[in-house]
C-alpha positions as CSV (number, residue, x, y, z in Angstrom):
1,X,70.5,175.2,123.1
2,X,73.9,175.2,124.8
3,X,76.7,173.0,123.7
4,X,77.7,170.1,126.0
5,X,80.7,170.4,128.3
6,X,84.0,169.4,126.9
7,X,85.2,166.1,128.4
8,X,88.1,166.2,131.0
9,X,89.0,169.8,130.4
10,X,88.2,173.2,131.7
11,X,86.7,174.2,128.4
12,X,87.0,174.0,124.7
13,X,90.5,174.7,123.2
14,X,91.1,178.2,121.8
15,X,89.8,178.9,118.4
16,X,92.4,179.4,115.7
17,X,93.7,182.9,115.2
18,X,92.1,184.0,118.5
19,X,88.7,184.6,117.0
20,X,85.6,183.8,119.0
21,X,83.9,180.6,118.1
22,X,80.5,180.8,116.4
23,X,77.5,180.2,118.5
24,X,76.3,176.6,118.8
25,X,73.3,176.2,116.4
26,X,70.1,176.1,118.2
27,X,68.4,173.6,115.8
28,X,65.6,171.4,116.9
29,X,65.0,169.7,113.6
30,X,66.6,169.9,110.1
31,X,65.2,172.6,107.8
32,X,62.6,171.6,105.4
33,X,63.6,172.1,101.8
34,X,61.1,173.5,99.4
35,X,59.0,170.9,97.7
36,X,59.9,168.1,100.1
37,X,58.0,166.5,102.9
38,X,59.3,166.9,106.4
39,X,61.7,164.2,107.6
40,X,59.9,161.6,109.7
41,X,60.7,161.4,113.4
42,X,62.9,158.4,114.3
43,X,61.0,156.1,116.7
44,X,61.7,157.0,120.3
45,X,63.4,160.3,120.0
46,X,65.6,162.3,117.7
47,X,64.7,162.9,114.1
48,X,66.2,160.7,111.5
49,X,69.2,162.1,109.7
50,X,70.4,164.5,112.5
51,X,73.2,162.2,113.5
52,X,71.7,161.3,116.9
53,X,69.9,158.3,115.4
54,X,73.2,156.6,114.5
55,X,74.4,153.6,116.7
56,X,77.2,154.5,119.0
57,X,80.7,153.6,117.9
58,X,82.3,150.5,119.2
59,X,84.9,151.7,121.8
60,X,88.1,149.7,122.1
61,X,88.3,147.7,125.3
62,X,91.4,147.4,127.4
63,X,93.5,144.6,126.2
64,X,97.0,143.1,126.9
65,X,99.8,145.6,127.0
66,X,102.1,145.9,124.0
67,X,105.8,145.2,124.2
68,X,106.6,149.0,124.6
69,X,104.4,149.2,127.8
70,X,101.5,151.1,126.2
71,X,98.1,149.7,126.9
72,X,96.8,147.6,124.2
73,X,93.4,147.4,122.7
74,X,91.3,144.3,121.8
75,X,89.6,144.1,118.5
76,X,86.0,143.0,118.7
77,X,85.4,139.5,117.4
78,X,83.9,139.1,113.9
79,X,80.3,138.1,113.9
80,X,79.6,134.3,113.4
81,X,78.8,133.2,109.8
82,X,75.2,132.6,109.0
83,X,73.8,129.2,109.8
84,X,73.5,126.7,107.0
85,X,71.6,123.5,106.9
86,X,73.8,120.4,106.8
87,X,73.9,118.4,103.6
88,X,71.4,115.6,103.5
89,X,72.7,112.1,104.2
90,X,72.9,109.6,101.3
91,X,70.2,107.0,101.1
92,X,72.5,104.2,102.3
93,X,72.7,105.6,105.8
94,X,75.7,107.9,105.4
95,X,78.1,105.5,103.6
96,X,80.0,107.0,100.6
97,X,80.3,105.0,97.5
98,X,83.8,106.2,96.7
99,X,85.5,105.2,99.9
100,X,87.7,102.4,98.3
101,X,91.4,103.1,98.6
102,X,92.9,102.5,95.1
103,X,96.4,101.1,94.7
104,X,98.8,102.6,92.2
105,X,101.8,101.3,90.4
106,X,102.4,98.4,88.0
107,X,100.0,95.5,88.0
108,X,101.5,92.0,88.4
109,X,99.6,89.1,87.0
110,X,99.9,85.7,88.4
111,X,101.0,82.8,86.2
112,X,98.1,80.5,87.4
113,X,94.9,82.5,87.8
114,X,92.6,79.5,88.3
115,X,93.0,76.3,90.3
116,X,91.3,73.6,92.2
117,X,91.5,73.4,96.0
118,X,90.6,70.5,98.3
119,X,86.9,71.5,98.6
120,X,86.4,71.4,94.8
121,X,88.2,68.1,94.4
122,X,86.1,66.6,97.3
123,X,82.9,67.8,95.7
124,X,83.8,66.2,92.4
125,X,84.6,62.9,94.0
126,X,81.4,62.9,96.0
127,X,79.5,63.5,92.7
128,X,80.9,60.5,90.9
129,X,78.3,57.9,92.1
130,X,75.4,60.2,91.3
131,X,77.0,60.9,87.9
132,X,77.2,57.2,87.1
133,X,73.6,56.8,88.0
134,X,72.7,59.8,85.8
135,X,74.7,58.2,82.9
136,X,72.7,55.0,83.3
137,X,69.4,56.9,83.3
138,X,70.2,58.8,80.1
139,X,71.5,55.7,78.4
140,X,68.5,53.6,79.4
141,X,65.9,56.3,78.5
142,X,67.2,56.6,74.9
143,X,67.9,52.9,74.6
144,X,64.2,52.3,74.8
145,X,64.0,53.9,71.3
146,X,67.3,52.6,69.9
147,X,70.4,51.0,71.4
148,X,72.7,53.0,69.3
149,X,70.9,56.2,70.1
150,X,71.3,55.4,73.8
151,X,75.1,55.2,73.5
152,X,75.3,58.3,71.4
153,X,73.2,60.4,73.8
154,X,75.1,59.1,76.8
155,X,78.4,60.2,75.2
156,X,76.9,63.6,74.2
157,X,75.6,64.1,77.7
158,X,79.1,63.5,79.1
159,X,80.7,65.9,76.7
160,X,78.1,68.6,77.5
161,X,79.6,69.4,80.9
162,X,82.5,71.6,79.6
163,X,79.9,74.0,78.2
164,X,80.1,75.9,81.5
165,X,83.3,77.4,80.1
166,X,81.8,78.4,76.8
167,X,81.0,82.1,77.0
168,X,77.8,82.1,74.8
169,X,76.5,79.1,76.8
170,X,77.3,80.9,80.0
171,X,75.5,84.0,78.9
172,X,72.4,81.9,78.0
173,X,72.5,80.2,81.4
174,X,72.9,83.5,83.3
175,X,70.1,85.2,81.4
176,X,67.5,82.5,81.2
177,X,68.2,80.2,84.1
178,X,69.7,82.5,86.7
179,X,67.8,85.7,86.0
180,X,70.8,87.9,85.4
181,X,71.3,90.9,83.1
182,X,74.1,92.9,81.7
183,X,74.9,96.1,83.7
184,X,73.8,99.5,82.4
185,X,76.5,102.0,81.4
186,X,76.4,103.7,84.8
187,X,76.6,100.4,86.6
188,X,79.4,99.2,84.4
189,X,81.4,102.3,85.1
190,X,81.1,101.8,88.9
191,X,81.6,98.1,88.8
192,X,84.6,98.4,86.5
193,X,86.4,100.7,88.9
194,X,85.8,98.4,91.9
195,X,86.6,95.3,89.9
196,X,89.8,96.7,88.6
197,X,91.0,97.3,92.2
198,X,90.0,93.8,93.2
199,X,91.8,92.1,90.3
200,X,94.8,94.3,90.8
201,X,95.3,93.1,94.3
202,X,94.6,89.5,93.3
203,X,96.9,89.6,90.3
204,X,94.1,88.4,88.0
205,X,93.4,89.7,84.5
206,X,90.4,92.0,84.7
207,X,88.8,90.6,81.5
208,X,89.0,87.0,82.6
209,X,85.6,87.3,84.2
210,X,82.4,89.1,83.2
211,X,80.3,91.2,85.6
212,X,76.5,90.8,85.6
213,X,73.6,92.2,87.8
214,X,70.8,90.3,89.5
215,X,67.5,91.9,90.5
216,X,67.4,90.5,94.0
217,X,66.7,92.2,97.3
218,X,69.6,91.0,99.3
219,X,73.2,92.0,99.9
220,X,74.9,89.3,97.9
221,X,76.9,88.4,94.8
222,X,77.1,85.2,92.8
223,X,79.9,83.4,91.0
224,X,78.3,81.4,88.1
225,X,79.5,79.2,85.4
226,X,83.2,79.6,84.5
227,X,83.5,83.4,83.9
228,X,80.5,85.2,85.5
229,X,80.5,87.3,88.6
230,X,77.0,88.7,89.4
231,X,76.1,91.3,92.1
232,X,72.6,92.1,93.2
233,X,71.1,95.5,92.4
234,X,70.3,95.8,96.1
235,X,73.9,95.4,97.0
236,X,75.0,98.1,94.5
237,X,72.4,100.5,96.0
238,X,73.2,99.9,99.7
239,X,77.0,99.1,99.8
240,X,79.8,101.6,99.4
241,X,82.7,100.7,97.1
242,X,84.8,99.2,99.9
243,X,82.2,96.7,100.9
244,X,81.2,96.0,97.3
245,X,84.8,95.2,96.6
246,X,84.8,92.8,99.5
247,X,81.8,90.9,98.1
248,X,83.3,90.8,94.7
249,X,86.6,89.5,96.1
250,X,84.8,86.7,97.9
251,X,83.2,85.6,94.6
252,X,86.6,85.9,92.9
253,X,87.9,83.5,95.5
254,X,85.2,81.0,94.5
255,X,86.4,81.2,90.9
256,X,90.1,81.0,91.7
257,X,89.5,78.0,94.0
258,X,87.5,76.2,91.3
259,X,84.4,76.1,93.5
260,X,82.1,77.5,90.8
261,X,82.8,75.3,87.9
262,X,83.2,72.2,90.1
263,X,79.7,72.9,91.6
264,X,78.1,73.4,88.3
265,X,79.6,70.2,86.8
266,X,78.4,68.3,89.9
267,X,74.9,69.7,89.6
268,X,74.7,69.1,85.8
269,X,75.9,65.5,86.0
270,X,73.6,64.8,88.9
271,X,70.5,66.3,87.2
272,X,69.1,63.1,85.6
273,X,69.4,61.0,88.7
274,X,68.0,63.7,91.0
275,X,65.1,64.3,88.6
276,X,64.2,60.6,88.6
277,X,64.5,60.4,92.4
278,X,62.2,63.4,92.9
279,X,59.7,61.8,90.6
280,X,59.8,58.6,92.7
281,X,59.4,60.5,96.0
282,X,56.6,62.7,94.6
283,X,54.7,59.6,93.3
284,X,55.1,57.8,96.7
285,X,54.0,60.9,98.6
286,X,50.9,61.3,96.3
287,X,49.9,57.7,96.9
288,X,50.4,57.9,100.7
289,X,48.4,61.2,101.0
290,X,45.5,59.8,98.9
291,X,42.1,59.3,100.5
292,X,41.8,55.9,98.8
293,X,42.9,53.0,100.9
294,X,44.0,51.1,97.8
295,X,46.3,54.0,96.8
296,X,47.8,54.2,100.3
297,X,48.4,50.4,100.3
298,X,50.0,50.6,96.9
299,X,52.3,53.4,98.1
300,X,53.3,51.5,101.1
301,X,54.2,48.4,99.0
302,X,56.2,50.5,96.6
303,X,58.1,52.1,99.5
304,X,58.9,48.7,101.0
305,X,60.1,47.5,97.6
306,X,62.3,50.5,97.3
307,X,63.9,49.9,100.7
308,X,64.4,46.2,99.8
309,X,66.1,47.2,96.6
310,X,68.5,49.5,98.4
311,X,69.3,46.8,101.0
312,X,70.0,44.1,98.3
313,X,72.1,46.5,96.3
314,X,74.2,47.6,99.3
315,X,74.7,44.4,101.2
316,X,74.0,41.4,99.0
317,X,75.5,42.8,95.8
318,X,78.3,44.5,97.8
319,X,77.7,47.8,96.1
320,X,77.9,49.8,99.4
321,X,80.5,52.1,97.7
322,X,77.7,53.3,95.6
323,X,74.8,53.4,98.1
324,X,76.8,54.9,101.0
325,X,77.9,58.1,99.1
326,X,74.3,58.6,97.9
327,X,72.9,58.4,101.5
328,X,75.6,60.6,103.0
329,X,75.9,63.0,100.0
330,X,73.5,65.7,101.3
331,X,75.4,66.0,104.6
332,X,78.9,65.9,103.0
333,X,78.0,68.3,100.2
334,X,76.6,70.8,102.7
335,X,79.8,70.6,104.7
336,X,81.9,71.0,101.6
337,X,79.9,74.1,100.6
338,X,80.7,75.6,104.0
339,X,84.3,74.8,103.6
340,X,84.2,76.5,100.2
341,X,82.7,79.6,101.8
342,X,85.5,79.7,104.3
343,X,88.1,79.4,101.6
344,X,86.5,82.3,99.6
345,X,86.3,84.4,102.8
346,X,90.0,83.8,103.5
347,X,90.8,84.8,99.9
348,X,89.0,88.1,100.3
349,X,90.6,88.7,103.7
350,X,94.1,88.1,102.1
351,X,93.4,90.9,99.6
352,X,92.7,93.3,102.5
353,X,88.9,93.2,102.7
354,X,88.5,91.3,106.0
355,X,86.9,94.2,107.9
356,X,84.6,95.2,105.1
357,X,83.5,91.6,104.5
358,X,82.8,91.1,108.2
359,X,80.6,94.3,108.1
360,X,78.6,92.9,105.2
361,X,78.1,89.6,106.8
362,X,77.0,91.2,110.1
363,X,74.5,93.4,108.3
364,X,73.1,90.6,106.3
365,X,72.8,88.4,109.4
366,X,71.0,91.1,111.3
367,X,68.7,91.8,108.4
368,X,67.7,88.1,108.3
369,X,67.4,87.6,112.0
370,X,65.1,90.5,112.7
371,X,61.4,89.6,111.8
372,X,59.9,91.7,109.1
373,X,57.9,94.7,110.3
374,X,54.6,95.4,108.4
375,X,54.7,98.6,106.4
376,X,52.5,101.6,107.4
377,X,49.0,101.2,106.3
378,X,49.1,97.4,106.3
379,X,45.9,95.6,107.4
380,X,45.8,94.6,111.0
381,X,46.8,91.1,112.2
382,X,44.0,88.7,112.9
383,X,42.7,88.5,116.5
384,X,42.5,85.4,118.5
385,X,38.7,85.6,118.8
386,X,36.9,82.9,117.0
387,X,35.1,83.7,113.8
388,X,31.4,84.1,114.2
389,X,29.2,82.3,111.5
390,X,27.4,84.7,109.2
391,X,30.0,87.5,109.5
392,X,32.7,88.2,106.9
393,X,36.1,86.7,107.8
394,X,38.6,89.2,109.1
395,X,41.1,90.5,106.5
396,X,44.5,89.1,107.3
397,X,47.9,90.1,106.1
398,X,49.9,87.6,104.1
399,X,52.2,85.6,106.4
400,X,55.9,86.3,106.1
401,X,58.0,83.2,105.5
402,X,60.4,82.5,108.4
403,X,64.0,83.1,107.8
404,X,66.1,80.0,107.3
405,X,68.1,78.9,110.3
406,X,70.8,77.4,108.1
407,X,71.4,80.8,106.6
408,X,71.8,82.4,110.0
409,X,74.2,79.7,111.2
410,X,76.2,80.1,108.0
411,X,76.6,83.8,108.6
412,X,77.6,83.2,112.2
413,X,80.1,80.6,111.3
414,X,81.7,82.8,108.6
415,X,81.9,85.7,111.0
416,X,83.5,83.5,113.7
417,X,85.9,82.1,111.1
418,X,87.0,85.6,110.0
419,X,87.4,86.8,113.6
420,X,89.6,83.8,114.4
421,X,91.7,84.6,111.3
422,X,92.2,88.2,112.4
423,X,93.2,87.2,116.0
């Protein structure tokens, strides 16, 4: 085997000291050492280990010239890093829970942290006629037993209203009547951080109100009694901290404006009168729906007597000031509730949560507007074909109650109100 020709030259350079170079080894394969197996042949040609099986070296390519005029060389680019799967998205659609920007510095508390706005005062005024009727109902019911007992129970019922500010009574109302619970340590830690930021911006003491949790499947929070702010478990799971803070700021606006305690006082003092009225309507409805003609006739007579009593009371006895608010109370109270929602939204927007609150309202409006889709594996819907006698009736899925239109219009009105305030 002859050595290859030397590149770009007439021959190899002279060997040092003028000696003749040794002959090129005529080796076809490496020698086999005693006690060892022969080296396997490399697939496709030269035996492994002879040097011909190694990959060719990376030759530098021509690159830009250096400042001294010599041709430069370009270094081959490094290989790309290995591909890695992206981190899985959180269950709330990609929203992070810790996206709330926290303010720093000294916290300034306002001198007056609770007040009464126009919506609260109007609601209390509208509740006065119903409260007078409730007082008469309580006094009359206990006077049937004893006249003195009637006066004592009427006074006790009037004094029971401020219990909405008594914390043990609030806790009992929240736990047994409203279905709320205390937050777990993990929930309390997260709610505490968000609530601290909300109260810092509002200038309200953090310990003035208590945080509770409701097990309800909706993005909502509730201001109850005099010192309770409750958020649904569904809202904590689905909302990041910025939007959760917007919801809590809205409920704080209800407390600061006096909407919560005014509404609870109005509901409490109207409870006896509303209970009696519901009993009367239920009795009349039962008589009118009866199959007995005598019961239907009796229900019609009682209905006419009720209308005559209201007419005499309003026009002949000149007590229209009592009857008119009772008739118009449902419409006016609904309007006042909407005004209270607008005031609470403005309060949250003033704390810097306008965009987050609008996002929550839009999401809740869309969730209630879209009809519910049956889950996979649900039984098929009933067909329009008539049922044949003698065959088992088709299995139908339970009907989904339609969403309330008033809730949709309320969300739309609140969104429009916030957009107008931002414009």
